[in-house]
Structures are given as C-alpha cells and as structure tokens.
PQR file of N, CA, C, O and H, with PARSE charges and radii, in Angstrom:
ATOM      1  N   MET A   1      35.133   3.445   6.257 -0.4000 1.5000
ATOM      2  CA  MET A   1      34.072   3.918   7.013 -0.0000 2.0000
ATOM      3  C   MET A   1      34.520   4.272   8.525  0.5500 1.7000
ATOM      4  O   MET A   1      35.374   3.649   9.156 -0.5500 1.4000
ATOM      5  N   LYS A   2      33.860   5.276   8.942 -0.4000 1.5000
ATOM      6  CA  LYS A   2      34.224   5.587  10.453 -0.0000 2.0000
ATOM      7  C   LYS A   2      33.586   4.529  11.333  0.5500 1.7000
ATOM      8  O   LYS A   2      32.728   3.786  10.855 -0.5500 1.4000
ATOM      9  H   LYS A   2      33.167   5.782   8.429  0.4000 1.0000
ATOM     10  N   LYS A   3      33.961   4.431  12.575 -0.4000 1.5000
ATOM     11  CA  LYS A   3      33.494   3.460  13.496 -0.0000 2.0000
ATOM     12  C   LYS A   3      32.110   4.319  14.034  0.5500 1.7000
ATOM     13  O   LYS A   3      31.113   3.708  14.418 -0.5500 1.4000
ATOM     14  H   LYS A   3      34.658   5.034  12.964  0.4000 1.0000
ATOM     15  N   GLU A   4      32.163   5.451  14.017 -0.4000 1.5000
ATOM     16  CA  GLU A   4      31.028   6.291  14.626 -0.0000 2.0000
ATOM     17  C   GLU A   4      30.834   7.634  13.919  0.5500 1.7000
ATOM     18  O   GLU A   4      31.841   8.271  13.612 -0.5500 1.4000
ATOM     19  H   GLU A   4      32.973   5.948  13.705  0.4000 1.0000
ATOM     20  N   TYR A   5      29.607   8.119  13.634 -0.4000 1.5000
ATOM     21  CA  TYR A   5      29.420   9.157  13.056 -0.0000 2.0000
ATOM     22  C   TYR A   5      28.573  10.165  14.109  0.5500 1.7000
ATOM     23  O   TYR A   5      27.788   9.742  14.958 -0.5500 1.4000
ATOM     24  H   TYR A   5      28.789   7.602  13.884  0.4000 1.0000
ATOM     25  N   ASP A   6      28.887  11.556  13.886 -0.4000 1.5000
ATOM     26  CA  ASP A   6      28.217  12.452  14.741 -0.0000 2.0000
ATOM     27  C   ASP A   6      27.034  13.129  14.074  0.5500 1.7000
ATOM     28  O   ASP A   6      27.207  13.926  13.151 -0.5500 1.4000
ATOM     29  H   ASP A   6      29.524  11.900  13.197  0.4000 1.0000
ATOM     30  N   PHE A   7      25.863  12.822  14.528 -0.4000 1.5000
ATOM     31  CA  PHE A   7      24.476  13.268  13.812 -0.0000 2.0000
ATOM     32  C   PHE A   7      23.975  14.362  14.654  0.5500 1.7000
ATOM     33  O   PHE A   7      22.818  14.710  14.416 -0.5500 1.4000
ATOM     34  H   PHE A   7      25.723  12.175  15.277  0.4000 1.0000
ATOM     35  N   SER A   8      24.648  15.018  15.655 -0.4000 1.5000
ATOM     36  CA  SER A   8      24.123  15.946  16.628 -0.0000 2.0000
ATOM     37  C   SER A   8      23.514  17.199  15.866  0.5500 1.7000
ATOM     38  O   SER A   8      22.482  17.722  16.287 -0.5500 1.4000
ATOM     39  H   SER A   8      25.587  14.736  15.848  0.4000 1.0000
ATOM     40  N   ASN A   9      24.188  17.685  14.704 -0.4000 1.5000
ATOM     41  CA  ASN A   9      23.846  18.764  14.195 -0.0000 2.0000
ATOM     42  C   ASN A   9      23.058  18.542  12.796  0.5500 1.7000
ATOM     43  O   ASN A   9      22.977  19.428  11.945 -0.5500 1.4000
ATOM     44  H   ASN A   9      25.027  17.260  14.362  0.4000 1.0000
ATOM     45  N   ALA A  10      22.519  17.327  12.667 -0.4000 1.5000
ATOM     46  CA  ALA A  10      21.805  16.848  11.544 -0.0000 2.0000
ATOM     47  C   ALA A  10      20.384  17.506  11.747  0.5500 1.7000
ATOM     48  O   ALA A  10      19.867  17.816  12.821 -0.5500 1.4000
ATOM     49  H   ALA A  10      22.585  16.606  13.358  0.4000 1.0000
ATOM     50  N   VAL A  11      19.864  17.649  10.458 -0.4000 1.5000
ATOM     51  CA  VAL A  11      18.457  18.225  10.242 -0.0000 2.0000
ATOM     52  C   VAL A  11      17.527  17.020   9.649  0.5500 1.7000
ATOM     53  O   VAL A  11      17.750  16.502   8.555 -0.5500 1.4000
ATOM     54  H   VAL A  11      20.284  17.397   9.586  0.4000 1.0000
ATOM     55  N   ARG A  12      16.601  16.693  10.396 -0.4000 1.5000
ATOM     56  CA  ARG A  12      15.695  15.457   9.981 -0.0000 2.0000
ATOM     57  C   ARG A  12      14.927  15.984   8.878  0.5500 1.7000
ATOM     58  O   ARG A  12      14.395  17.087   9.001 -0.5500 1.4000
ATOM     59  H   ARG A  12      16.420  17.114  11.285  0.4000 1.0000
ATOM     60  N   GLY A  13      14.803  15.270   7.741 -0.4000 1.5000
ATOM     61  CA  GLY A  13      13.918  15.869   6.653 -0.0000 2.0000
ATOM     62  C   GLY A  13      14.204  17.028   5.857  0.5500 1.7000
ATOM     63  O   GLY A  13      13.420  17.742   5.232 -0.5500 1.4000
ATOM     64  H   GLY A  13      15.235  14.374   7.642  0.4000 1.0000
ATOM     65  N   LYS A  14      15.464  17.104   5.981 -0.4000 1.5000
ATOM     66  CA  LYS A  14      16.134  18.305   5.234 -0.0000 2.0000
ATOM     67  C   LYS A  14      15.805  18.258   3.709  0.5500 1.7000
ATOM     68  O   LYS A  14      15.471  19.277   3.105 -0.5500 1.4000
ATOM     69  H   LYS A  14      16.100  16.525   6.489  0.4000 1.0000
ATOM     70  N   PHE A  15      15.908  17.096   3.139 -0.4000 1.5000
ATOM     71  CA  PHE A  15      15.720  16.951   1.495 -0.0000 2.0000
ATOM     72  C   PHE A  15      14.432  16.363   0.974  0.5500 1.7000
ATOM     73  O   PHE A  15      14.174  16.105  -0.202 -0.5500 1.4000
ATOM     74  H   PHE A  15      16.180  16.269   3.630  0.4000 1.0000
ATOM     75  N   TYR A  16      13.456  16.147   2.314 -0.4000 1.5000
ATOM     76  CA  TYR A  16      12.121  15.716   1.947 -0.0000 2.0000
ATOM     77  C   TYR A  16      11.213  16.767   1.297  0.5500 1.7000
ATOM     78  O   TYR A  16      11.166  17.911   1.750 -0.5500 1.4000
ATOM     79  H   TYR A  16      13.665  16.357   3.270  0.4000 1.0000
ATOM     80  N   ARG A  17      10.513  16.391   0.268 -0.4000 1.5000
ATOM     81  CA  ARG A  17       9.630  17.187  -0.428 -0.0000 2.0000
ATOM     82  C   ARG A  17       8.304  16.394  -0.497  0.5500 1.7000
ATOM     83  O   ARG A  17       8.302  15.294  -1.049 -0.5500 1.4000
ATOM     84  H   ARG A  17      10.551  15.462  -0.099  0.4000 1.0000
ATOM     85  N   LYS A  18       7.258  16.873   0.002 -0.4000 1.5000
ATOM     86  CA  LYS A  18       5.984  16.245  -0.027 -0.0000 2.0000
ATOM     87  C   LYS A  18       5.319  15.995  -1.330  0.5500 1.7000
ATOM     88  O   LYS A  18       4.589  15.038  -1.590 -0.5500 1.4000
ATOM     89  H   LYS A  18       7.260  17.767   0.450  0.4000 1.0000
ATOM     90  N   ASP A  19       5.692  17.068  -2.200 -0.4000 1.5000
ATOM     91  CA  ASP A  19       5.001  16.754  -3.631 -0.0000 2.0000
ATOM     92  C   ASP A  19       6.034  16.097  -4.639  0.5500 1.7000
ATOM     93  O   ASP A  19       5.813  16.047  -5.849 -0.5500 1.4000
ATOM     94  H   ASP A  19       6.284  17.845  -1.990  0.4000 1.0000
ATOM     95  N   ALA A  20       7.070  15.645  -4.100 -0.4000 1.5000
ATOM     96  CA  ALA A  20       8.092  15.209  -5.111 -0.0000 2.0000
ATOM     97  C   ALA A  20       7.545  13.994  -5.868  0.5500 1.7000
ATOM     98  O   ALA A  20       6.774  13.208  -5.318 -0.5500 1.4000
ATOM     99  H   ALA A  20       7.249  15.685  -3.117  0.4000 1.0000
ATOM    100  N   GLN A  21       7.955  13.848  -7.149 -0.4000 1.5000
ATOM    101  CA  GLN A  21       7.495  12.756  -7.793 -0.0000 2.0000
ATOM    102  C   GLN A  21       8.686  11.854  -8.275  0.5500 1.7000
ATOM    103  O   GLN A  21       9.722  12.394  -8.665 -0.5500 1.4000
ATOM    104  H   GLN A  21       8.581  14.487  -7.596  0.4000 1.0000
ATOM    105  N   LEU A  22       8.565  10.593  -8.256 -0.4000 1.5000
ATOM    106  CA  LEU A  22       9.610   9.726  -8.545 -0.0000 2.0000
ATOM    107  C   LEU A  22       9.243   8.976  -9.842  0.5500 1.7000
ATOM    108  O   LEU A  22       8.317   8.165  -9.877 -0.5500 1.4000
ATOM    109  H   LEU A  22       7.724  10.155  -7.939  0.4000 1.0000
ATOM    110  N   ASN A  23      10.019   9.288 -10.915 -0.4000 1.5000
ATOM    111  CA  ASN A  23       9.931   8.631 -12.280 -0.0000 2.0000
ATOM    112  C   ASN A  23      10.755   7.322 -12.207  0.5500 1.7000
ATOM    113  O   ASN A  23      11.983   7.288 -12.124 -0.5500 1.4000
ATOM    114  H   ASN A  23      10.770   9.947 -10.886  0.4000 1.0000
ATOM    115  N   LEU A  24       9.971   6.300 -12.245 -0.4000 1.5000
ATOM    116  CA  LEU A  24      10.885   4.906 -12.405 -0.0000 2.0000
ATOM    117  C   LEU A  24      11.134   4.521 -13.782  0.5500 1.7000
ATOM    118  O   LEU A  24      10.237   4.686 -14.608 -0.5500 1.4000
ATOM    119  H   LEU A  24       8.974   6.328 -12.312  0.4000 1.0000
ATOM    120  N   PRO A  25      12.316   3.999 -14.141 -0.5600 1.5000
ATOM    121  CA  PRO A  25      12.666   3.684 -15.304  0.2800 2.0000
ATOM    122  C   PRO A  25      11.933   2.447 -15.659  0.5500 1.7000
ATOM    123  O   PRO A  25      11.717   1.577 -14.815 -0.5500 1.4000
ATOM    124  N   ILE A  26      11.543   2.350 -16.905 -0.4000 1.5000
ATOM    125  CA  ILE A  26      10.816   1.022 -17.380 -0.0000 2.0000
ATOM    126  C   ILE A  26      11.536   0.388 -18.417  0.5500 1.7000
ATOM    127  O   ILE A  26      11.851   0.931 -19.476 -0.5500 1.4000
ATOM    128  H   ILE A  26      11.718   3.056 -17.590  0.4000 1.0000
ATOM    129  N   TYR A  27      11.788  -0.772 -18.089 -0.4000 1.5000
ATOM    130  CA  TYR A  27      12.903  -1.582 -19.244 -0.0000 2.0000
ATOM    131  C   TYR A  27      11.921  -2.301 -20.137  0.5500 1.7000
ATOM    132  O   TYR A  27      11.026  -2.994 -19.654 -0.5500 1.4000
ATOM    133  H   TYR A  27      11.532  -1.214 -17.228  0.4000 1.0000
ATOM    134  N   LEU A  28      12.083  -2.141 -21.449 -0.4000 1.5000
ATOM    135  CA  LEU A  28      11.360  -2.680 -22.490 -0.0000 2.0000
ATOM    136  C   LEU A  28      12.168  -4.059 -23.032  0.5500 1.7000
ATOM    137  O   LEU A  28      13.396  -4.139 -23.061 -0.5500 1.4000
ATOM    138  H   LEU A  28      12.811  -1.578 -21.842  0.4000 1.0000
ATOM    139  N   ASP A  29      11.338  -5.021 -23.414 -0.4000 1.5000
ATOM    140  CA  ASP A  29      12.197  -6.045 -24.222 -0.0000 2.0000
ATOM    141  C   ASP A  29      12.813  -5.661 -25.385  0.5500 1.7000
ATOM    142  O   ASP A  29      12.440  -4.577 -25.832 -0.5500 1.4000
ATOM    143  H   ASP A  29      10.340  -4.955 -23.390  0.4000 1.0000
ATOM    144  N   LYS A  30      13.705  -6.292 -26.031 -0.4000 1.5000
ATOM    145  CA  LYS A  30      14.371  -5.707 -27.332 -0.0000 2.0000
ATOM    146  C   LYS A  30      13.534  -5.629 -28.349  0.5500 1.7000
ATOM    147  O   LYS A  30      13.666  -4.696 -29.142 -0.5500 1.4000
ATOM    148  H   LYS A  30      14.008  -7.172 -25.668  0.4000 1.0000
ATOM    149  N   ASP A  31      12.530  -6.574 -28.523 -0.4000 1.5000
ATOM    150  CA  ASP A  31      11.934  -6.448 -29.753 -0.0000 2.0000
ATOM    151  C   ASP A  31      10.811  -5.258 -29.662  0.5500 1.7000
ATOM    152  O   ASP A  31      10.430  -4.661 -30.669 -0.5500 1.4000
ATOM    153  H   ASP A  31      12.423  -7.331 -27.879  0.4000 1.0000
ATOM    154  N   ILE A  32      10.414  -5.031 -28.584 -0.4000 1.5000
ATOM    155  CA  ILE A  32       9.427  -3.912 -28.273 -0.0000 2.0000
ATOM    156  C   ILE A  32      10.042  -2.504 -28.340  0.5500 1.7000
ATOM    157  O   ILE A  32       9.499  -1.544 -28.887 -0.5500 1.4000
ATOM    158  H   ILE A  32      10.724  -5.517 -27.766  0.4000 1.0000
ATOM    159  N   ALA A  33      11.324  -2.488 -27.678 -0.4000 1.5000
ATOM    160  CA  ALA A  33      12.050  -1.314 -27.913 -0.0000 2.0000
ATOM    161  C   ALA A  33      12.468  -1.040 -29.254  0.5500 1.7000
ATOM    162  O   ALA A  33      12.512   0.135 -29.620 -0.5500 1.4000
ATOM    163  H   ALA A  33      11.765  -3.268 -27.234  0.4000 1.0000
ATOM    164  N   ASP A  34      12.749  -1.869 -29.955 -0.4000 1.5000
ATOM    165  CA  ASP A  34      13.237  -1.784 -31.499 -0.0000 2.0000
ATOM    166  C   ASP A  34      12.013  -1.246 -32.214  0.5500 1.7000
ATOM    167  O   ASP A  34      12.105  -0.358 -33.062 -0.5500 1.4000
ATOM    168  H   ASP A  34      12.714  -2.824 -29.658  0.4000 1.0000
ATOM    169  N   PHE A  35      10.763  -1.849 -31.823 -0.4000 1.5000
ATOM    170  CA  PHE A  35       9.521  -1.368 -32.474 -0.0000 2.0000
ATOM    171  C   PHE A  35       9.283   0.130 -32.247  0.5500 1.7000
ATOM    172  O   PHE A  35       9.045   0.934 -33.147 -0.5500 1.4000
ATOM    173  H   PHE A  35      10.688  -2.570 -31.134  0.4000 1.0000
ATOM    174  N   ILE A  36       9.378   0.423 -30.879 -0.4000 1.5000
ATOM    175  CA  ILE A  36       9.113   1.815 -30.429 -0.0000 2.0000
ATOM    176  C   ILE A  36      10.048   2.764 -31.224  0.5500 1.7000
ATOM    177  O   ILE A  36       9.621   3.755 -31.817 -0.5500 1.4000
ATOM    178  H   ILE A  36       9.571  -0.231 -30.148  0.4000 1.0000
ATOM    179  N   HIS A  37      11.294   2.412 -31.199 -0.4000 1.5000
ATOM    180  CA  HIS A  37      12.308   3.291 -31.849 -0.0000 2.0000
ATOM    181  C   HIS A  37      11.975   3.502 -33.487  0.5500 1.7000
ATOM    182  O   HIS A  37      12.101   4.557 -34.108 -0.5500 1.4000
ATOM    183  H   HIS A  37      11.641   1.607 -30.718  0.4000 1.0000
ATOM    184  N   LYS A  38      11.578   2.380 -33.943 -0.4000 1.5000
ATOM    185  CA  LYS A  38      11.297   2.472 -35.346 -0.0000 2.0000
ATOM    186  C   LYS A  38      10.001   3.460 -35.705  0.5500 1.7000
ATOM    187  O   LYS A  38       9.960   4.342 -36.562 -0.5500 1.4000
ATOM    188  H   LYS A  38      11.476   1.523 -33.439  0.4000 1.0000
ATOM    189  N   VAL A  39       9.102   3.097 -34.911 -0.4000 1.5000
ATOM    190  CA  VAL A  39       7.735   4.187 -35.059 -0.0000 2.0000
ATOM    191  C   VAL A  39       8.405   5.672 -34.858  0.5500 1.7000
ATOM    192  O   VAL A  39       8.387   6.552 -35.718 -0.5500 1.4000
ATOM    193  H   VAL A  39       9.136   2.381 -34.214  0.4000 1.0000
ATOM    194  N   ALA A  40       8.964   5.773 -33.635 -0.4000 1.5000
ATOM    195  CA  ALA A  40       9.449   7.134 -33.287 -0.0000 2.0000
ATOM    196  C   ALA A  40      10.187   7.817 -34.430  0.5500 1.7000
ATOM    197  O   ALA A  40       9.965   8.998 -34.698 -0.5500 1.4000
ATOM    198  H   ALA A  40       8.979   5.057 -32.937  0.4000 1.0000
ATOM    199  N   ALA A  41      11.055   7.084 -35.098 -0.4000 1.5000
ATOM    200  CA  ALA A  41      11.806   7.537 -36.168 -0.0000 2.0000
ATOM    201  C   ALA A  41      11.021   7.853 -37.559  0.5500 1.7000
ATOM    202  O   ALA A  41      11.353   8.795 -38.279 -0.5500 1.4000
ATOM    203  H   ALA A  41      11.235   6.125 -34.881  0.4000 1.0000
ATOM    204  N   GLN A  42       9.953   6.976 -37.864 -0.4000 1.5000
ATOM    205  CA  GLN A  42       9.129   7.192 -38.876 -0.0000 2.0000
ATOM    206  C   GLN A  42       8.240   8.433 -38.692  0.5500 1.7000
ATOM    207  O   GLN A  42       7.922   9.173 -39.622 -0.5500 1.4000
ATOM    208  H   GLN A  42       9.683   6.211 -37.279  0.4000 1.0000
ATOM    209  N   LYS A  43       7.875   8.593 -37.441 -0.4000 1.5000
ATOM    210  CA  LYS A  43       6.986   9.869 -37.082 -0.0000 2.0000
ATOM    211  C   LYS A  43       7.710  10.966 -36.758  0.5500 1.7000
ATOM    212  O   LYS A  43       7.097  12.015 -36.560 -0.5500 1.4000
ATOM    213  H   LYS A  43       8.134   7.992 -36.685  0.4000 1.0000
ATOM    214  N   LYS A  44       9.013  10.937 -36.653 -0.4000 1.5000
ATOM    215  CA  LYS A  44      10.122  12.015 -36.121 -0.0000 2.0000
ATOM    216  C   LYS A  44       9.641  12.499 -34.777  0.5500 1.7000
ATOM    217  O   LYS A  44       9.610  13.714 -34.584 -0.5500 1.4000
ATOM    218  H   LYS A  44       9.511  10.085 -36.814  0.4000 1.0000
ATOM    219  N   ILE A  45       9.296  11.740 -33.915 -0.4000 1.5000
ATOM    220  CA  ILE A  45       8.987  12.085 -32.427 -0.0000 2.0000
ATOM    221  C   ILE A  45       9.877  11.165 -31.625  0.5500 1.7000
ATOM    222  O   ILE A  45      10.496  10.205 -32.084 -0.5500 1.4000
ATOM    223  H   ILE A  45       9.320  10.753 -34.071  0.4000 1.0000
ATOM    224  N   ASP A  46       9.865  11.576 -30.372 -0.4000 1.5000
ATOM    225  CA  ASP A  46      10.654  10.774 -29.390 -0.0000 2.0000
ATOM    226  C   ASP A  46      10.061   9.530 -29.034  0.5500 1.7000
ATOM    227  O   ASP A  46       8.856   9.377 -29.231 -0.5500 1.4000
ATOM    228  H   ASP A  46       9.363  12.356 -29.999  0.4000 1.0000
ATOM    229  N   SER A  47      10.909   8.407 -28.418 -0.4000 1.5000
ATOM    230  CA  SER A  47      10.278   7.295 -28.077 -0.0000 2.0000
ATOM    231  C   SER A  47       9.304   7.314 -26.899  0.5500 1.7000
ATOM    232  O   SER A  47       8.424   6.462 -26.774 -0.5500 1.4000
ATOM    233  H   SER A  47      11.888   8.531 -28.257  0.4000 1.0000
ATOM    234  N   GLN A  48       9.491   8.296 -26.062 -0.4000 1.5000
ATOM    235  CA  GLN A  48       8.693   8.681 -24.946 -0.0000 2.0000
ATOM    236  C   GLN A  48       7.271   9.026 -25.179  0.5500 1.7000
ATOM    237  O   GLN A  48       6.334   8.667 -24.466 -0.5500 1.4000
ATOM    238  H   GLN A  48      10.205   8.988 -26.163  0.4000 1.0000
ATOM    239  N   THR A  49       7.196   9.790 -26.293 -0.4000 1.5000
ATOM    240  CA  THR A  49       5.900  10.019 -26.700 -0.0000 2.0000
ATOM    241  C   THR A  49       5.094   8.948 -27.435  0.5500 1.7000
ATOM    242  O   THR A  49       3.866   8.875 -27.480 -0.5500 1.4000
ATOM    243  H   THR A  49       7.957  10.082 -26.873  0.4000 1.0000
ATOM    244  N   VAL A  50       5.942   8.168 -27.977 -0.4000 1.5000
ATOM    245  CA  VAL A  50       5.257   6.919 -28.728 -0.0000 2.0000
ATOM    246  C   VAL A  50       4.638   6.090 -27.740  0.5500 1.7000
ATOM    247  O   VAL A  50       3.485   5.670 -27.850 -0.5500 1.4000
ATOM    248  H   VAL A  50       6.939   8.227 -27.941  0.4000 1.0000
ATOM    249  N   VAL A  51       5.458   5.832 -26.697 -0.4000 1.5000
ATOM    250  CA  VAL A  51       4.974   4.846 -25.608 -0.0000 2.0000
ATOM    251  C   VAL A  51       3.879   5.378 -24.976  0.5500 1.7000
ATOM    252  O   VAL A  51       2.914   4.637 -24.792 -0.5500 1.4000
ATOM    253  H   VAL A  51       6.394   6.172 -26.607  0.4000 1.0000
ATOM    254  N   ASN A  52       3.831   6.808 -24.514 -0.4000 1.5000
ATOM    255  CA  ASN A  52       2.909   7.440 -23.892 -0.0000 2.0000
ATOM    256  C   ASN A  52       1.460   7.455 -24.684  0.5500 1.7000
ATOM    257  O   ASN A  52       0.399   7.369 -24.067 -0.5500 1.4000
ATOM    258  H   ASN A  52       4.615   7.410 -24.664  0.4000 1.0000
ATOM    259  N   LYS A  53       1.525   7.558 -25.943 -0.4000 1.5000
ATOM    260  CA  LYS A  53       0.250   7.633 -26.881 -0.0000 2.0000
ATOM    261  C   LYS A  53      -0.176   6.098 -26.821  0.5500 1.7000
ATOM    262  O   LYS A  53      -1.346   5.771 -26.624 -0.5500 1.4000
ATOM    263  H   LYS A  53       2.387   7.627 -26.445  0.4000 1.0000
ATOM    264  N   MET A  54       0.829   5.205 -27.000 -0.4000 1.5000
ATOM    265  CA  MET A  54       0.358   3.741 -27.054 -0.0000 2.0000
ATOM    266  C   MET A  54      -0.453   3.443 -25.755  0.5500 1.7000
ATOM    267  O   MET A  54      -1.571   2.934 -25.844 -0.5500 1.4000
ATOM    268  H   MET A  54       1.779   5.471 -27.160  0.4000 1.0000
ATOM    269  N   LEU A  55       0.056   3.731 -24.646 -0.4000 1.5000
ATOM    270  CA  LEU A  55      -0.568   3.396 -23.327 -0.0000 2.0000
ATOM    271  C   LEU A  55      -1.898   4.259 -23.243  0.5500 1.7000
ATOM    272  O   LEU A  55      -2.899   3.672 -22.831 -0.5500 1.4000
ATOM    273  H   LEU A  55       0.963   4.144 -24.574  0.4000 1.0000
ATOM    274  N   ARG A  56      -1.983   5.348 -23.530 -0.4000 1.5000
ATOM    275  CA  ARG A  56      -3.173   6.231 -23.412 -0.0000 2.0000
ATOM    276  C   ARG A  56      -4.253   5.380 -24.252  0.5500 1.7000
ATOM    277  O   ARG A  56      -5.306   4.975 -23.761 -0.5500 1.4000
ATOM    278  H   ARG A  56      -1.170   5.824 -23.865  0.4000 1.0000
ATOM    279  N   GLY A  57      -3.876   5.176 -25.503 -0.4000 1.5000
ATOM    280  CA  GLY A  57      -4.844   4.442 -26.404 -0.0000 2.0000
ATOM    281  C   GLY A  57      -5.469   3.144 -25.547  0.5500 1.7000
ATOM    282  O   GLY A  57      -6.658   2.881 -25.362 -0.5500 1.4000
ATOM    283  H   GLY A  57      -3.020   5.505 -25.902  0.4000 1.0000
ATOM    284  N   ASN A  58      -4.429   2.508 -25.141 -0.4000 1.5000
ATOM    285  CA  ASN A  58      -4.830   1.164 -24.316 -0.0000 2.0000
ATOM    286  C   ASN A  58      -5.766   1.577 -23.245  0.5500 1.7000
ATOM    287  O   ASN A  58      -6.880   1.066 -23.137 -0.5500 1.4000
ATOM    288  H   ASN A  58      -3.464   2.722 -25.291  0.4000 1.0000
ATOM    289  N   LYS A  59      -5.343   2.452 -22.495 -0.4000 1.5000
ATOM    290  CA  LYS A  59      -6.296   2.880 -21.324 -0.0000 2.0000
ATOM    291  C   LYS A  59      -7.560   3.287 -21.687  0.5500 1.7000
ATOM    292  O   LYS A  59      -8.421   2.976 -20.864 -0.5500 1.4000
ATOM    293  H   LYS A  59      -4.438   2.868 -22.583  0.4000 1.0000
ATOM    294  N   GLU A  60      -7.954   3.898 -22.681 -0.4000 1.5000
ATOM    295  CA  GLU A  60      -9.033   4.299 -23.121 -0.0000 2.0000
ATOM    296  C   GLU A  60      -9.872   2.976 -23.633  0.5500 1.7000
ATOM    297  O   GLU A  60     -11.074   2.879 -23.385 -0.5500 1.4000
ATOM    298  H   GLU A  60      -7.254   4.151 -23.349  0.4000 1.0000
ATOM    299  N   ILE A  61      -9.217   2.054 -24.301 -0.4000 1.5000
ATOM    300  CA  ILE A  61      -9.970   0.942 -24.643 -0.0000 2.0000
ATOM    301  C   ILE A  61     -10.419   0.224 -23.392  0.5500 1.7000
ATOM    302  O   ILE A  61     -11.596  -0.120 -23.277 -0.5500 1.4000
ATOM    303  H   ILE A  61      -8.240   2.132 -24.503  0.4000 1.0000
ATOM    304  N   ILE A  62      -9.488  -0.023 -22.415 -0.4000 1.5000
ATOM    305  CA  ILE A  62      -9.835  -0.725 -21.354 -0.0000 2.0000
ATOM    306  C   ILE A  62     -11.138  -0.069 -20.374  0.5500 1.7000
ATOM    307  O   ILE A  62     -12.089  -0.660 -19.864 -0.5500 1.4000
ATOM    308  H   ILE A  62      -8.533   0.257 -22.509  0.4000 1.0000
ATOM    309  N   GLN A  63     -10.809   1.215 -20.344 -0.4000 1.5000
ATOM    310  CA  GLN A  63     -11.846   1.957 -19.634 -0.0000 2.0000
ATOM    311  C   GLN A  63     -13.256   1.904 -20.058  0.5500 1.7000
ATOM    312  O   GLN A  63     -14.202   1.947 -19.272 -0.5500 1.4000
ATOM    313  H   GLN A  63     -10.036   1.696 -20.759  0.4000 1.0000
ATOM    314  N   ALA A  64     -13.373   1.786 -21.632 -0.4000 1.5000
ATOM    315  CA  ALA A  64     -14.468   1.575 -22.298 -0.0000 2.0000
ATOM    316  C   ALA A  64     -15.259   0.519 -22.084  0.5500 1.7000
ATOM    317  O   ALA A  64     -16.481   0.636 -22.178 -0.5500 1.4000
ATOM    318  H   ALA A  64     -12.604   1.751 -22.271  0.4000 1.0000
ATOM    319  N   PHE A  65     -14.639  -0.706 -21.755 -0.4000 1.5000
ATOM    320  CA  PHE A  65     -15.069  -1.842 -21.154 -0.0000 2.0000
ATOM    321  C   PHE A  65     -15.539  -1.940 -19.828  0.5500 1.7000
ATOM    322  O   PHE A  65     -16.331  -2.815 -19.479 -0.5500 1.4000
ATOM    323  H   PHE A  65     -13.647  -0.802 -21.679  0.4000 1.0000
ATOM    324  N   GLN A  66     -15.110  -1.129 -19.122 -0.4000 1.5000
ATOM    325  CA  GLN A  66     -15.456  -1.222 -17.404 -0.0000 2.0000
ATOM    326  C   GLN A  66     -16.718  -0.617 -17.150  0.5500 1.7000
ATOM    327  O   GLN A  66     -17.161  -0.571 -16.002 -0.5500 1.4000
ATOM    328  H   GLN A  66     -14.466  -0.418 -19.406  0.4000 1.0000
TER
END
C-alpha cells in the first residue's frame, strides 16, 4: 500500500445509484436447503421460485390474521 494517495481528481458519488437494489444472500440450514432442492426437482422449477412461493404463502397467512 502507498503511504499517501492523491484523490484530487476523484469524483464523489461516481458509482452511486439512487435506485440501486441490493440482493442479500440468504443462507438456509442444510435440512431446509435439501427440502427446497427436492421440491424444486419434483416440480421442475428452480429453488428460488420454490422459496418465493413458500414465503408469499406465509406472508398471506400472516396478513390474514392482522
């Protein structure tokens, strides 16, 4: 590493995007991941779709009781 860096020509916020969305990874326990992969294989869809459908279903159930 250099002792000193020259930022005199730097542009503040050059890569900032107001509407940028950050997709965070979600780590599942092995038994849950195995279950999701098994269901996805049976339905011939990707794992992400299975997880989203399950979460949407739970969201609707929770909202029904609020």
